[in-house]
LUMFI-879858 format. One record per residue (C-alpha): residue number from 0; x, y, z. Coordinates in nm, 4 decimals. Layout:
N
{NUM, {X, Y, Z}}
...
END
This chain:
318
{0, {15.1831, 19.0282, 18.8022}}
{1, {14.8367, 18.8934, 18.7150}}
{2, {14.7372, 18.8426, 18.3524}}
{3, {14.4080, 19.0119, 18.2577}}
{4, {14.2925, 18.7077, 18.0601}}
{5, {14.3276, 18.3832, 18.2592}}
{6, {14.3877, 18.0537, 18.0787}}
{7, {14.0923, 17.8325, 18.1747}}
{8, {14.1821, 17.5206, 17.9743}}
{9, {14.2993, 17.1957, 18.1304}}
{10, {14.4669, 17.0864, 17.8041}}
{11, {14.6122, 17.2451, 17.4904}}
{12, {14.4744, 17.0290, 17.2109}}
{13, {14.4400, 17.2814, 16.9290}}
{14, {14.4119, 17.6454, 16.8285}}
{15, {14.0430, 17.6180, 16.7340}}
{16, {13.9374, 17.6118, 17.1006}}
{17, {14.1325, 17.9268, 17.1944}}
{18, {13.9983, 18.2815, 17.1946}}
{19, {14.2098, 18.5746, 17.0714}}
{20, {14.2499, 18.6816, 17.4351}}
{21, {14.3779, 18.3374, 17.5352}}
{22, {14.6238, 18.3400, 17.2467}}
{23, {14.7437, 18.6788, 17.3721}}
{24, {14.7832, 18.5371, 17.7238}}
{25, {15.0099, 18.2589, 17.5961}}
{26, {15.2177, 18.4981, 17.3846}}
{27, {15.2558, 18.7471, 17.6700}}
{28, {15.3731, 18.4674, 17.8979}}
{29, {15.6102, 18.3450, 17.6249}}
{30, {15.7648, 18.6927, 17.6071}}
{31, {15.8539, 18.6551, 17.9756}}
{32, {15.9975, 18.3114, 17.9047}}
{33, {16.2250, 18.4498, 17.6318}}
{34, {16.3944, 18.6562, 17.9030}}
{35, {16.4377, 18.3449, 18.1189}}
{36, {16.5949, 18.1523, 17.8300}}
{37, {16.8367, 18.4376, 17.7579}}
{38, {16.9411, 18.4785, 18.1214}}
{39, {17.2670, 18.3371, 18.2544}}
{40, {17.0639, 18.1359, 18.5074}}
{41, {16.7928, 17.9627, 18.3097}}
{42, {16.6474, 17.7308, 18.5721}}
{43, {16.3248, 17.8200, 18.7562}}
{44, {16.1203, 17.6243, 19.0108}}
{45, {15.7840, 17.6845, 18.8429}}
{46, {15.7176, 17.3130, 18.7799}}
{47, {15.9175, 17.1813, 19.0739}}
{48, {15.7596, 16.8611, 19.2030}}
{49, {15.5627, 16.8052, 18.8796}}
{50, {15.6271, 16.5223, 18.6314}}
{51, {15.6214, 16.5782, 18.2551}}
{52, {15.6174, 16.2828, 18.0149}}
{53, {15.6981, 16.3464, 17.6481}}
{54, {15.5373, 16.0682, 17.4461}}
{55, {15.6233, 16.0909, 17.0763}}
{56, {15.4813, 15.8258, 16.8439}}
{57, {15.6438, 16.0074, 16.5495}}
{58, {16.0063, 16.1106, 16.5117}}
{59, {16.0911, 16.4664, 16.6083}}
{60, {16.3996, 16.6747, 16.6742}}
{61, {16.2945, 17.0363, 16.7292}}
{62, {15.9605, 16.9811, 16.9006}}
{63, {16.0808, 16.7066, 17.1352}}
{64, {16.4011, 16.8914, 17.2259}}
{65, {16.2199, 17.2185, 17.2927}}
{66, {15.9531, 17.0555, 17.5108}}
{67, {16.2259, 16.8786, 17.7069}}
{68, {16.4228, 17.2015, 17.7507}}
{69, {16.1065, 17.3929, 17.8414}}
{70, {16.0137, 17.1466, 18.1123}}
{71, {16.3636, 17.1296, 18.2577}}
{72, {16.4066, 17.5080, 18.2595}}
{73, {16.0879, 17.5312, 18.4638}}
{74, {16.2048, 17.2635, 18.7084}}
{75, {15.9883, 16.9670, 18.6071}}
{76, {16.0967, 16.6047, 18.6265}}
{77, {16.0972, 16.5241, 18.2535}}
{78, {16.0839, 16.1775, 18.0972}}
{79, {16.1025, 16.1112, 17.7248}}
{80, {15.9135, 15.7903, 17.6537}}
{81, {16.0719, 15.5797, 17.3790}}
{82, {15.7466, 15.4801, 17.2108}}
{83, {15.9117, 15.2814, 16.9320}}
{84, {16.0546, 15.0492, 17.1980}}
{85, {15.7383, 15.0498, 17.4075}}
{86, {15.4469, 14.8117, 17.4420}}
{87, {15.2625, 15.0022, 17.1674}}
{88, {15.4704, 14.8112, 16.9155}}
{89, {15.3737, 14.4879, 17.0872}}
{90, {15.0063, 14.5436, 17.0167}}
{91, {14.8993, 14.7585, 17.3108}}
{92, {14.6087, 14.9887, 17.2265}}
{93, {14.6169, 15.3636, 17.2785}}
{94, {14.3576, 15.3277, 17.5551}}
{95, {14.5697, 15.0675, 17.7354}}
{96, {14.8691, 15.2984, 17.7028}}
{97, {14.6630, 15.5792, 17.8558}}
{98, {14.5642, 15.3601, 18.1475}}
{99, {14.9268, 15.2609, 18.2027}}
{100, {15.0359, 15.6238, 18.2007}}
{101, {14.7530, 15.7161, 18.4362}}
{102, {14.8856, 15.4674, 18.6900}}
{103, {15.2196, 15.6534, 18.6884}}
{104, {15.0465, 15.9790, 18.7952}}
{105, {15.2145, 16.2272, 18.5571}}
{106, {15.1091, 16.5914, 18.5807}}
{107, {15.1629, 16.6911, 18.2171}}
{108, {15.1649, 16.4634, 17.9127}}
{109, {15.3064, 16.5957, 17.5831}}
{110, {15.1976, 16.3779, 17.2899}}
{111, {15.2784, 16.3592, 16.9195}}
{112, {15.0868, 16.1010, 16.7184}}
{113, {15.0438, 16.0173, 16.3512}}
{114, {14.6653, 15.9782, 16.3711}}
{115, {14.4360, 16.2803, 16.3773}}
{116, {14.2367, 16.2876, 16.6978}}
{117, {14.4587, 16.0461, 16.8908}}
{118, {14.5774, 16.3158, 17.1314}}
{119, {14.2182, 16.4225, 17.2018}}
{120, {14.1319, 16.0607, 17.2812}}
{121, {14.4213, 16.0332, 17.5251}}
{122, {14.3151, 16.3565, 17.6932}}
{123, {13.9744, 16.2043, 17.7648}}
{124, {14.1302, 15.8996, 17.9324}}
{125, {14.4015, 16.0451, 18.1575}}
{126, {14.3831, 16.2537, 18.4726}}
{127, {14.6641, 16.4942, 18.3839}}
{128, {14.7053, 16.7955, 18.1556}}
{129, {14.7715, 16.7025, 17.7904}}
{130, {14.9560, 16.9066, 17.5269}}
{131, {14.9170, 16.8270, 17.1577}}
{132, {15.2634, 16.8238, 16.9978}}
{133, {15.1125, 16.7392, 16.6587}}
{134, {14.8465, 16.4869, 16.5577}}
{135, {14.8135, 16.3542, 16.2045}}
{136, {14.7079, 16.6261, 15.9641}}
{137, {14.4855, 16.7975, 16.2205}}
{138, {14.6739, 17.0453, 16.4398}}
{139, {15.0129, 17.1484, 16.5793}}
{140, {14.9125, 17.4285, 16.8176}}
{141, {15.2495, 17.5148, 16.9724}}
{142, {15.4045, 17.5554, 16.6255}}
{143, {15.1372, 17.8092, 16.5317}}
{144, {15.1889, 17.9884, 16.8631}}
{145, {15.5660, 18.0105, 16.8181}}
{146, {15.5131, 18.1376, 16.4635}}
{147, {15.2741, 18.3994, 16.6007}}
{148, {15.5230, 18.5056, 16.8672}}
{149, {15.7980, 18.5361, 16.6066}}
{150, {15.5766, 18.7540, 16.3862}}
{151, {15.4610, 18.9728, 16.6752}}
{152, {15.8142, 19.0361, 16.7988}}
{153, {15.9500, 19.1141, 16.4498}}
{154, {15.6516, 19.3105, 16.3152}}
{155, {15.5348, 19.4692, 16.6391}}
{156, {15.1808, 19.3387, 16.5912}}
{157, {14.9836, 19.0265, 16.5047}}
{158, {14.6854, 19.1679, 16.3209}}
{159, {14.5983, 19.3082, 15.9768}}
{160, {14.8989, 19.1540, 15.8070}}
{161, {14.9090, 18.9830, 15.4671}}
{162, {15.0462, 18.6343, 15.5344}}
{163, {15.1126, 18.3642, 15.2743}}
{164, {15.1410, 17.9943, 15.3651}}
{165, {15.3139, 17.8143, 15.0795}}
{166, {15.3799, 17.4564, 14.9745}}
{167, {15.2530, 17.1196, 15.0952}}
{168, {14.9342, 17.2380, 15.2643}}
{169, {14.7587, 16.9049, 15.2047}}
{170, {14.9675, 16.7139, 15.4580}}
{171, {15.0416, 17.0034, 15.6944}}
{172, {14.8991, 17.0288, 16.0468}}
{173, {15.1190, 17.3379, 16.0826}}
{174, {14.9223, 17.5100, 15.8052}}
{175, {14.5881, 17.4294, 15.9667}}
{176, {14.6848, 17.5580, 16.3092}}
{177, {14.8317, 17.8727, 16.1578}}
{178, {14.5200, 17.9378, 15.9492}}
{179, {14.3039, 17.9121, 16.2620}}
{180, {14.5304, 18.1396, 16.4662}}
{181, {14.5980, 18.4028, 16.2025}}
{182, {14.2291, 18.4343, 16.1172}}
{183, {14.1390, 18.4768, 16.4848}}
{184, {14.3881, 18.7659, 16.4955}}
{185, {14.2321, 18.9407, 16.1912}}
{186, {14.4987, 18.8764, 15.9318}}
{187, {14.4569, 18.8184, 15.5585}}
{188, {14.5706, 18.4606, 15.4969}}
{189, {14.6723, 18.3340, 15.1555}}
{190, {14.7390, 17.9717, 15.0633}}
{191, {14.9805, 17.9101, 14.7751}}
{192, {15.0151, 17.5494, 14.6613}}
{193, {15.0046, 17.3272, 14.3551}}
{194, {14.6549, 17.1795, 14.3086}}
{195, {14.7843, 16.8331, 14.4056}}
{196, {14.8993, 16.9658, 14.7458}}
{197, {14.6031, 17.1910, 14.8250}}
{198, {14.3129, 17.0383, 15.0226}}
{199, {13.9669, 17.0623, 14.8680}}
{200, {13.7618, 17.3342, 15.0332}}
{201, {14.0540, 17.4913, 15.2215}}
{202, {13.9095, 17.8348, 15.1413}}
{203, {13.6228, 17.7553, 15.3785}}
{204, {13.8702, 17.8009, 15.6650}}
{205, {13.8876, 18.1692, 15.5716}}
{206, {14.1799, 18.2001, 15.3314}}
{207, {14.2433, 18.2919, 14.9695}}
{208, {14.3881, 18.0222, 14.7441}}
{209, {14.6516, 18.0737, 14.4730}}
{210, {14.8426, 17.8267, 14.2564}}
{211, {15.0968, 18.0914, 14.1511}}
{212, {15.3711, 18.2175, 14.3824}}
{213, {15.3977, 18.5450, 14.1934}}
{214, {15.0270, 18.6231, 14.2339}}
{215, {14.9977, 18.5007, 14.5925}}
{216, {15.3082, 18.6733, 14.7303}}
{217, {15.2254, 19.0194, 14.5999}}
{218, {15.2221, 19.2684, 14.8874}}
{219, {15.2822, 19.0074, 15.1591}}
{220, {15.4244, 19.0970, 15.5014}}
{221, {15.5055, 18.7391, 15.6000}}
{222, {15.5849, 18.4285, 15.3938}}
{223, {15.5602, 18.0881, 15.5630}}
{224, {15.7165, 17.8063, 15.3657}}
{225, {15.6167, 17.4482, 15.4425}}
{226, {15.8145, 17.1255, 15.4287}}
{227, {15.7346, 16.8751, 15.1552}}
{228, {15.6144, 16.5845, 15.3698}}
{229, {15.7253, 16.3057, 15.1421}}
{230, {15.6818, 16.0459, 15.4165}}
{231, {15.3050, 16.1086, 15.3930}}
{232, {15.2920, 16.0984, 15.0127}}
{233, {15.1829, 15.7818, 14.8331}}
{234, {15.1778, 15.8929, 14.4726}}
{235, {15.2912, 16.1527, 14.2214}}
{236, {15.2100, 16.4739, 14.4053}}
{237, {15.4947, 16.6627, 14.2327}}
{238, {15.6695, 16.5926, 13.8999}}
{239, {16.0217, 16.6346, 14.0455}}
{240, {16.2075, 16.8329, 14.3117}}
{241, {16.3613, 17.0475, 14.0396}}
{242, {16.0250, 17.1338, 13.8886}}
{243, {15.8741, 17.1965, 14.2312}}
{244, {16.1482, 17.4460, 14.3190}}
{245, {16.1054, 17.6173, 13.9831}}
{246, {15.7326, 17.6684, 14.0436}}
{247, {15.6938, 17.6843, 14.4231}}
{248, {16.0360, 17.7107, 14.5840}}
{249, {16.1026, 18.0511, 14.7414}}
{250, {16.3814, 18.2525, 14.5814}}
{251, {16.4712, 18.6177, 14.5315}}
{252, {16.2710, 18.6561, 14.2116}}
{253, {15.9475, 18.5243, 14.3596}}
{254, {15.9924, 18.7178, 14.6834}}
{255, {16.0530, 19.0462, 14.4999}}
{256, {15.6771, 19.1124, 14.4688}}
{257, {15.6288, 19.0996, 14.8473}}
{258, {15.6703, 19.4046, 15.0704}}
{259, {16.0286, 19.5334, 15.1158}}
{260, {16.0259, 19.4428, 15.4873}}
{261, {15.8816, 19.0928, 15.4346}}
{262, {15.9948, 18.8176, 15.6716}}
{263, {16.0460, 18.4540, 15.5704}}
{264, {15.9555, 18.1575, 15.7925}}
{265, {15.9884, 17.7779, 15.7816}}
{266, {15.8931, 17.5248, 16.0542}}
{267, {16.1867, 17.2987, 15.9693}}
{268, {16.3485, 17.0790, 15.8787}}
{269, {16.4166, 17.2586, 15.5506}}
{270, {16.4787, 17.0965, 15.2157}}
{271, {16.7166, 17.3566, 15.0761}}
{272, {16.6926, 17.4052, 14.7030}}
{273, {16.3487, 17.2419, 14.7032}}
{274, {16.1269, 17.4573, 14.9285}}
{275, {16.3590, 17.7532, 14.9751}}
{276, {16.6810, 17.8921, 14.8330}}
{277, {16.9760, 17.8522, 15.0721}}
{278, {17.0884, 18.2147, 15.0534}}
{279, {16.7391, 18.3340, 15.1350}}
{280, {16.7057, 18.0880, 15.4241}}
{281, {17.0270, 18.2286, 15.5736}}
{282, {16.9511, 18.5971, 15.5075}}
{283, {16.9581, 18.7488, 15.8569}}
{284, {16.7575, 19.0541, 15.7455}}
{285, {16.4579, 18.8579, 15.6171}}
{286, {16.4781, 18.5016, 15.7454}}
{287, {16.3437, 18.4463, 16.0993}}
{288, {16.3871, 18.0687, 16.0888}}
{289, {16.6385, 18.0585, 16.3749}}
{290, {16.4207, 18.2956, 16.5777}}
{291, {16.1358, 18.0470, 16.5364}}
{292, {16.3493, 17.7801, 16.7026}}
{293, {16.4216, 18.0109, 16.9986}}
{294, {16.0572, 18.1135, 17.0277}}
{295, {15.9591, 17.7463, 17.0282}}
{296, {16.1233, 17.6912, 17.3660}}
{297, {15.9632, 18.0082, 17.5072}}
{298, {15.6129, 17.9199, 17.3851}}
{299, {15.6365, 17.5687, 17.5243}}
{300, {15.7563, 17.7071, 17.8572}}
{301, {15.4560, 17.9407, 17.8534}}
{302, {15.2099, 17.6609, 17.7784}}
{303, {15.3553, 17.4325, 18.0473}}
{304, {15.3503, 17.7088, 18.3086}}
{305, {14.9909, 17.8101, 18.2290}}
{306, {14.8714, 17.4507, 18.2466}}
{307, {15.0638, 17.4084, 18.5725}}
{308, {14.8696, 17.7005, 18.7176}}
{309, {14.5535, 17.5068, 18.6468}}
{310, {14.6988, 17.2171, 18.8446}}
{311, {14.8202, 17.4269, 19.1383}}
{312, {14.5990, 17.7350, 19.1212}}
{313, {14.8980, 17.9691, 19.1498}}
{314, {15.0777, 18.2171, 18.9227}}
{315, {15.3598, 18.0111, 18.7745}}
{316, {15.6143, 18.2510, 18.6182}}
{317, {15.7681, 18.5253, 18.8298}}
END
């Protein structure tokens, strides 16, 4: 099977650089990878002989685990680099780290970094394919892609939907990548956040801005809740967790103004009773949070296989 829209990129650094057709190519490939992950025999030889290094400068559970699983299911030799115990903490610069990695001849480098633009810099200095697993406040492309896959599989389409992104938008690379992707796919995107957690000028990215959950959620097909990123906060962004939940935490009352078949999403980890009510988070009819985790592995398998095709020039998933 040959995809009608090839993936011409050497790296995956963000959603901004992708066309709607290229997004569709990744999601179509990810659909195939869902079947692989659900099969009794999950291992394929797609990346056999290739080396994947996961280099995470920030802590991660879901993203790191799913990239590791994705690589191993496709047959790659996968190494997780313990950055906190590496030479970076001894004063080595990012450029020196890139040169060191280059000398090891990896084929795919998956990087998460706390500084915006750091992954792009690494991509310019190494000879392998680079995947952005989240950089600063800038982008988290595979999270947006897995969210898109989850929506498409549950709703049957990924266009002309009313989608609300709610919470700590100021510190969220997930929000930015999703805004880029959802706008490219012709959706109506709404941002709902307290003024202290809403970036100035966010509407210029092509979204409507609300500071009221009741007003912003009216008629929505999809509600994406965001994590309060308290580790990035250096001041009084919210009065208290209790007050935040009262105003911006998702519960039955606030969700009642959305469409009857609305779905609820969260990138995790969740702060239950702060960002979302526990019963709603566990509601199998409306919550797709566990599906997002499953789709994360599939999307990362898709990205790795498409980038591998660029390295080998062959169709990677059979």
